[in-house]
C-alpha positions, 0 to 999 in steps of 0.5 A: 310298658302297659302302664306307659302306653295308657299315660301316653293315651290318657295324655293324648286325649283332648281335655274334657270341657268343664260342665257349666253349672248355669246351663244345667240350672237353665235346663232344669228351669226349662223343664220345670216351666214346661211342666209348671205351665202344663199344669197350669193350663189343665187347672185354667180349664177346670176352673173355667168349666167349674165357674162356667157350669156353676149356674146350672149345678146350682140351679138344678143341683143333683138332678142335673145329673139323674134327669133326662129332661132338656127342654131350652124353651122351659130352661129345663136341663138334665144331663143323664140322657148325654151321660148314659149315651157316651158311656154306652157308645164307648164301652160298645166300641172298645168291646168291638175294636179291642178283639179286632185291634189284638187280631190285627197286630198278632197277625202283623207280628206273628204270621204275616209275612215280612214283606207285606207287614210292613205296608199293612202296618202303615195302612192301618196307621194311615186310618187313624189320620182320616178326619172324624168328620169323614167317618161320620159322613161315610156312616151317615150316607153309607153304613146308616142306610145299609144297616137299616135295610139289611140289620135292623129291618130283618130282626125287627120283622123276625123277632118277637118285640115283647121278647128280650132280644125284640126289646133290645133291637128294637127301634126307628129303622133308620140306621141312626142309633146308638149301635151304628155310632158305636160301629163308627166309634170302633172303627175309629179307635182300632188303628190307634190300639192295633198300632201300639198293640203291634209296638208292644209285641214287637218288644217281646224277645224272639227268643221268648217266643221260640222257646215257647214253640221249642217246648211244643206250644202251638201258636194259639198257646204261644200268642194266649200265654206268652205273648199277651201276658208278656205285654200285659201292663202295657195293654191296660194303657192301650185299652184306656187309650181307645176309651178316652178317645171314644169318649171324647169323640164329637163329629162322627157321632154327631152325624149318626147317633140320633141325637135324642136326649132321653135314655136309649132303651135298645141298641138301635134307640136313638141317643146322644153324647156329651160331645155331640150335645155341645156340638149341636147346641153350642152355637144356638144357646141364646140364654145364660142357663143354656150356656151354662148347661152345655159347659157343665156338660163339658165339666162332666166329660172332663171328670169321665175322662180324668176317671179313665186316666185314674182307673189306668193308673190304679190298674197299672199300679196293681200290675206292679205288686 
């Protein structure tokens, strides 16, 4: 009787549509074309930057990466100052934003009342949509004067200029320096990192946290020994995402970093980044060598970003093993 029922149900079912080999081939071709187009565009960017920057590399050689000279009148260019400024501001911004992003995400997932967690999370995500030039103007007109009056001047007055701390915090008290630029970058990358960290923590099964609490673990132990290790692999991607965002930021840094091409000798010293140098001078580059030097800076920034992504891939691969 059961066999007859099964046969009837199968017989009454609508016939399955045959798969179209042409449709599958078209779909695979479109996917392959999209991937190829992306790789071709990336290769085109690299080739164009290499061709445009070759005169500068040919003229100055390795000294282009080690010299701090930047003299458009004498046609003498070196990228060491912007390179160091880019790396220093990005690393400082990441060091400031990472603990805050982890704290915000843990609070929203673990401790914040449910009726408030979603509105606060939306507010954090909305911060990522604010244009960078708005952050730069706020930093220039609000943060820099306040920082110069309430932080720089007291520190420079109280500290011995010949001491280690005095040298670290030495600089012109105008608020435009490496440290304030790093603060602006930290504020900018914080929403991205906090939002992604929150999504990672939400993937943790509730049973995992409940089991830890059932064993007598404190909230700090649950967060530090259960939740963070559970999303460790994804956290590497979040860190690299924030670092890559900080490396390429332009307008906000241009407003507040001071735009000095030399090596920064302290946290409160003026400096520049690769992106800010290009933004400041590309429209005014009248000579071919000046333009080539700026394009070469763009190639260096591309290589730095690619290196960050490569390190992220290596760290993720090591986590698998």
